[in-house]
N, C-alpha and C positions, 0 to 999 in steps of 0.2 A: 675440319680446318678451323684455325683460330685467327682472330684479328690481332690488333696490337694489345699488348699486356695479357695475351692469352684469352681475351674475351671472345665469345662466339661471334661469327660473322653475322651481321644483320641484327644484332641485339639492339632492341629499342629501349629508350629511356621512358619509363612509365611514370605517371603521376602517383605520388604517395596516396595511400588510402585516405589519410586525414585531409589532403587537399581536395579530393573528390567530395568529401562530406561538406567542407566549407563552400565549395562551388554550388552544391545543392542548396545550402542555406542561403547563399547569396542570390541564386536564381529565384528562390521563393520570395525573398524580400523585394527584388526588382519587379517581379510579376505583381506582387501585392501593391507596391507603390504605383505601378503603371495603371492597373485596372481601377484603383480607387480614385486616383487623381484625374483620370480621363472620364470618371463617372460611368464606367461600364457596369458597375455594381452599385446598388443603392447603399448609401451610407448607413442606413438602419440595419442592413444585413452585414456589411463589412466596413468599418471605419478605416480611414487612411492611417498609415503609420504616424503621421504628424499628430492626428487627433488622439491616438492611443498614447503617444509619448506625452502630450500635453496633459491628458487625464492622469497618467501615471505620476507625473510631477506633482499635480494637484493632490493626488491620493497620498503620496509620501509626505508632502509638506503640510497639508491641511486635514488629511484624514477623510473619513466618510461617515455620514450620519452622526456628526458631533463626537466622533471617536477617532483617535489616531490610528494609522494604518496597522501598527503592530498590535493594537488591541484586538483587531479582527483576527489576525493570524494566531495570536496567543489563545483567543477564545476557542478557535477551531482545534488548535493543538491540545488544549486542556481536555476538551471533550474526547478527542481521538485517543490520547494517551490513557485517559482514565478508563474508557471502555476497553481499550486494547489490553492494558495490564490486568484489569479484572478478568477478562476473558482468558488471558494467559495463565494467571495464578490459579484459576479454577479448572481450566481446560486441560492443562498438562497432567495434574494428578488423576483426573477422571480418565483421560486417555491412557495413562499408564495402567490403571486398574482394569480397563477394558481389554487392553492388549495382553496383560499378564494373567488375568483370571478369565477363563472361558465362560464361566457362569455369569460374571458381571457383564461381559460382552453380549451374551445371549439375552440378558435382561434389558440392556440399554440400547443395543444397536437398532431394534425396530423403531425406537423413538427418534434417534439421530438419522436413521435412514429415511424416515418420513419428512423430517424437517430440512434435511440437506438440500433438496431442490428448490426450497422456498426462499426467495431473496429476502434479506432482512428488512428492506423497505416495505415489504408487504405487511409487516407487523405494526407499522406506524399508526394506522387507525385504531388498532386495539390498544396500543401503548397510550395514545391520547385518551381513549375512553377510560382506561383504568388508572392512569397516573397523572392526567392533566397535561399542562404545557410548560412545566418548569424545566430545570436542567436535567433532572433525573431521567425523564423519558428520552431525551436526546442521547444521553450516554447509554441508556439501556439498548437502544437500537444498534449502536456500535458494538456493544458487548455481545449481543446475540450472534452477530456475524463472526467476531473474533473467537468467541468461545467455541462455536461449532467447528471452525477450521482447526483450532488447536486440539480439540478432542480427537477428531478424525485423523489428523496427521500424526499425533503422538501414538495413538492406538496402532496405526499402520506401521510405525517405526518399531514399536515393541514386538509386534507380530513378525516383523521381517528379520529379527535377529537370527543369525544362522544357528541351527540346532546343535551343531558341533561345539559352538561356543558354550552353550548351556551345559552340554554333557561334560565338557572339559572342566567347567566350574564345579559340577556335582562330583566329579571324580576326585577333585581336590578337597572335597568335604565342605564346600562353602554353604552357609545357611542361605535360606531363601532371600533374606534381606540383603546379605552381602553379595549374593549372586546378582540381585537386581541392581544394587548400587555400583558394583564394580564391573559388571559385564553387560547387562541388558540395557541400562540407561545410557552409558557411553556409546553403545552400538546404535541406539535409536536416535541419538542427538542430531544427525543430519536430517532425519525426518522432522524432528521437533523444530529445527531452524527453518526448514521449508514451510512449516506451518506458521512460524513467527513472521517470516517475510510475506507470506500470503495474507495473513491476518492484519499485518501492519498496513499493507497497501490497500486492502479492502476497507479497513477502519477509516483511513484517510479519505477514501472515495465516498464512503457512506456518510461522512460528516456533513456533506452538502445536503443530502436528503434529510438528515436528522435536524438540520438547522431550518428546515421548513416549519418546524413546530414552534412557531411564535418566537423565534430568536431575535435578539436586538443587537447582536454582534456576531462576527464570524465571517469566514470567506463565503460560505453558502448563503448567509444572509445578504452579503454584498451582492452576489450574483442575482439573487431573486429580487431584491429591492431595486437594483439598477435596471433589471429587465422590465419590471412593472412601471418604472418611471421613464422608460425608454432612454436611459443613460447607457447606451450600448458600449461605449469604450470601457466603462467600468466592468461590464460583464466580461469582456475579454481580459481585462486586468485580473479579475478574480480567477478566471480559468488558468491564466499564466501562473499565478501564485500557487494554485493547487498543484500544477505540474512541477514547479520548482521545489516546493516543500516536499512533495511526494518523492521527487528524485533525491533530495537530501536525506530523507528518512531511509530510503532504500540503500544509499551509499553507507550510511552509518550502520545499518543492520548487517550489510555484507562485511564491513570491516570488523564488526563485533563477532560475526560468525568465524571469520578468518583467525581471530585471536583466540577464541575459545576452542574451535575445532581445528587446531593447528596441524593435527595428524591427517586430516582429510584433504585430498587434492581438490582445490577449488576449480 
């Protein structure tokens, strides 16, 4: 049976999904305001929204450690992008070689298989020992993580190309280079972009650890310096900026993937 306008009897009006999300955010903010203003949580553990907002205004207008706020963000972005692009530029060709040539894969996979479970931050003491505390070691730690993921993702993508694609190309008389350029690489690109997205996110996360190496600017420096000086609102501000910039980088990467891999269903 139907009600008016053919709608089912008893049909309920439900909240839009976006409204539920906003209710969740609002509930968290109300709970945060309540517990901090009633002093149910120590201010050193969780500052109130007013304190965070006041510190944010100060950070944007006055900066931190005698540097404007954008200098810290740009310093972290420079280290992240340099390490990431170096890892991508070197990682994609090596991954292609490993995926395309079984002998190259047999020679290099034991090395990458051993390094893969080791987090990049574990190399920080060795990096400091061999290269000191300048900019290069910070970028090197990021490069290690980005390079590793790019190699493994690209190699997996090349290996995953359907064999019938390759056989079809050979039947048309394509050379090995043309076969790779026209068939194998385009087929492997979704894997390559998965590696790019993972490497980008990981590079931005690791920048915090890399900036422990005697940095004088950067979001990681902001968090560590503020925590040492018990300027806790600035610690939260640094964490928020890491999340916002990381989200922006992810959005840009996904949009780039959609434009380049327009034939792949997102």
